[in-house]
N, C-alpha and C positions, 0 to 999 in steps of 0.2 A: 100602359098595361105591360106587366113584365112578361118576358118570353117564357114559354114552357121549356122543360128540359129537352124535348124533341125538337123544338124550333132552334134552340141553341146548338144542338147536335147537328142539325141540318146545315146551319150557318157555318159550323166548323168544317163540315164535309166540303162545302164550297171553297173555303179557304185552303184546305189541304189539296184539293184538286187544282186550284189556281197556282199554287206553288209547284205542283208536279208538272204542270203544263209549261213551265219555264225551262224544263229539261228538253232539249231538241228531239230526243228519241221517244218522248212520250206525247201521244196525241189523244184526243177525245173522239169517240165514235160519232158524237153528235153534240149539238149545243145543249141537248136535253139528256141529262144523265141521272139526276136524282129521282128515285122512286119510279124508274121506268117499268112499264108493264112487262110481265113475264114473256108474253108472246113477242114483244119487241126485242127483248134481250135475246131470245132464241133466234130471232131473225138476224140480229147483228152477229151473233156467234157463228151461225151457219154461213153468213155472207163473208166474214173475214177469213174463216177457215177455208172456204172455197177459193178465195183470192190467193191465199198462201199455197194451196194445193195446185192450182193452175200454174203458179210460178215455180213449182217443184220444190217448195220449201217445207219447213216444219213449223209447228205452232204448239203453244202451251197455254192453257186457260187456268187462271188462279184467282185468288182473292187476297186482299190486304187492307189494312187500316190506313195505309199511306203509300200510294203508287210510287212516289219519288224515293222513299226509303227502300221499298222493295226493289226498285230498279238499281239503286246505288249500293244497297247492302248496308249492313251495320250490326251493332250490338242490340240485343233484346233480352228481356227477362221472360223465360218460358212460363206459361200459365200454370204449370205444375211446380213452380218454384225451382230450386236447385241452382241458383246463381245465374250469371249472364252467359249467353251463347252468341256466337257470331254467325250471321247468315250471309253468304255471298250474294251479291246483287245479280239480278237477271242480266245486267249489262255484260257480265262475264261470258254469257252463253248466247244471248239473243241480240238482234240488231235494233229492235224497236218494240214498243209497247203501245197498245191502244186500250184506253179505259172504256169499258162497255156500259157501265152503270154503277149506281151507288144506292144502298138501302140501309135501314137499320141492321145491325149485326145479325140478329136472329133471322132476318129475311135474306141477308147476303149469303148465308150458308146454303139455303135452298136455291137461290138464284145461281150460285156457282155450279151446283150440281146440274141445274137445268141448262146452263150454258155449255157445260162439258158434254152432256148428252146430245144437245143440238149440234155441237161441233163434230162429235164422233159420227153422227148420222150424215153429216155433209162431207166427211173426209174419206179419203182412201186410207188403207192401213198405213200406219207409221207417219201420217201427216200430223195428227194430233198426238203429242207425246204424253198426255196425261195417263198415268198408270191406273188411277182409280177415278170413279165418277162421283166423288163426294168432296166436301170441304173439310179435309182432315186437319188443316193447320190453323183454321180461323178460331180465335178466342172470342167467345160471345161476351160482349161488354154491355152493361146497361146504359141506355141513352147515348149510343154512339153509332156512327155510320161506318161502313166499309165499302170497298170497291171490288168489282169483278173486272178482270182485264184479260187480254190475250197478248202473248209475246210471240214474235216470229223472227225467223232468220232471213227469209226471202219473201218479198211481197209483190204480187202481180198487179 
């Protein structure tokens, strides 16, 4: 029986994550990352932001189609066209990244917002460096998964 498009997309998400976890500074919040329930994502975001806050550090929550690429940086084609742009990697500013979960792109945008709001609720001012509580940079692709992550500079 052939795989559906969503099954193939989920399999690809597992491969992208496996590749990202070969980078020593990238970790997974749990063995269970794909299609995590919203309440669990919010718990993870609050927990990790709280650990960073106790250690006196800063954190940032974001979303990406590839955690390894986002960590290392690189060239990309913006969704509005206009040629290629270079995005610096998070490694230039943060010491590590934890992947909190993965969902189909249209859900990831909502999950990123939920994670940011949960992180803000758990944080002292200036612990979480997100300027907005939404997923502004996520391109919604059909039949593809993306990831929500947290980066931090100091971790308790």
